[in-house]
Steps between C-alpha positions, in 0.01 A plus 500: 500500500839445666786685333852468635616862486868583529615742770519771235142428397381517861687829549334636188155387618561676831603814314176493299292445814682785675421733211136395506484565874673838496497657152184376331301829495264480797210681331508251212524201735203621703284517190604164356463327837144633527400437139470871421561649155843654449555820304745585223717683755496193725634292212767759423606512867523120516703468180729785599570327831589175322716695255681679783596161641640402159250224441297638210712305254429176685494299176763702311860412419758702690641658185181705465475596866310197620552289808643200318328280758510124490185300434472429873527869590237591243275230642553631856435861394175417320380269775570742785344797320195288419466369854528857633209608280701757304341644186636318195794688349364646177626266231461724197831679545728280706394154379359556154637787293838512678610149389396589144706821512817339637468200266396665173549875550804704405744650748339843489159351586647304788661813644185704447233268642647242737622733781158667524333159526736401783429828683127481423508841341292364212167318529452270200190337353455238229340559159431153362130409494265682267125492437474178301864401557546338837601137501561528124751775564662477156178636346564842657421804284659800674704647216834679504612671179864607478576846364803713432449875498780756515744239625253396772435126517175404673183290497139610489289264712124451468286238670380382839608275785271357765512340846806718560570457870559824694548705184344789691819512710758418234777722365594266211342214310675224306293417195472242229419680176452393142767638267440266203193329353661319208615170653400269783324694772769412756772644276349849475506583872747736669570592863475871584550695823258792520486795741146510644516882501523505120227703327228277358488245783170466685441269797144394583414291807342155491316426825525129576233273648623567854450874451871582482689719253803286426495468121453743215463554130784701343441678169774624266413771248792613280744451788855597405764259634875547436646209302771473766229350723482190281641198683718277285406454138183610330275199442658294781252606767329163509825335608547759775136465606529125550818553702323754720191285548713213631636734770148628576352151535788392720411769756123459497492193726559710819559193716603695811188720491280192455672334797414804716136482394493125555635537855234759571231274356619205711459711815147594393375150414651356819222682688223390264298180528544411134698185425442530125656847495794381710558217250505748211754717680725198568487396134592853393793502742636183337465653153672820612796300635533329161491839327774625731724212389430583135598861563826389660581282198458794265701727726779242493488500118533878503802484729669257262473741209154414370203730453130460572364305205182314425528327837408831664151440359464221757557751780259743339219246470528339841589820683200693370264206551607480864459875549143465376437194718620691805252781440222245442575337835501837677152566359388154611639565849321838511165346410212746465714782643701510177191633322432763767838667480567750219876474559743671738448848351124477450378620840374833620589611853654155564148357526589137434239224498534217747737222405868398503757755390644267237167513315554870428724439201416141409252572221690792345819291489310205356365720221834670435693175478287368212750686280807298598429205272471742206777759527852415390342276237191299592552163668357330192780658295754391765387139461558525125852634566577211735364251250711639216827600661526277809322181402581531128143423397 
């Protein structure tokens, strides 16, 4: 795709590339370049480095400490970080709860939470899905009862959340809770911020099909939450949740990261005698270019005062489908070696079986990426959103 950057845009791109060359933490880069698992401390080091540069608020307005970047700058930043193979910036704080806080929170909440998100002093996780309440999120049952004792205003929370990504590392969780059962189910939901160190919270790991501990179940038993941690109005949580999900879906496409993987795949298949596989890679490259244009259109809408709406579901669907297709093609390129490799961290004494290095992580990534068409609202739900709010059907 040919984009006519201004001189300022080119200068900015050079600045990003210079940071990636000199200030991207070397120990994190070494692991990501070699497909090795990164630790919690690695993620903290990476985010702290981005924060030190002043880029953590890459999608924030300047009035709250953000970069105030143009759509083109945001595009360049995401593309260059993706092409460099950086770990994705954790969305839960900077891209999900932060926009809710600055849009619907009070001034005290903004002062309390936003600076720590920018400095990555707080690791956030998301408490939406529940056992039995995933795509039908409005059916959630985690209950918050408001009480007033001795001039103390608080909620008592009981229930469970599931598929909670990296909750084992999190300091805070933003939760949808049920505060009213009398009306429509969407009208009885509120948005609470909860300290993960609160008594009564238990985190239990869920080991996914690729053998990784990425997601968890989180249980709340008589957890006391100050009423000052309620965002906006009680019973308006569904409105805030939809606003947040639009921001989440907008960022899921990860076009730059997919372009990096595609370039790597093209190098691999160039050495293989497999015309059918080469054709599949070419078709995926065309689709990825079309997705890039769609992302630019939505970035332009943001720059002109809009916000990610139902159209972001298009990015979510196509972006996650392409991520899955990429991992499928890596497995196909690896052939039988994909089944021989347990993954990059599954060896003892570096005793690797024969085969290409790229096969080492092909199967584990294939298995892990089955989740992408489900999280953030399943792709089937996204198609319903497009039908209703974009096509008017």
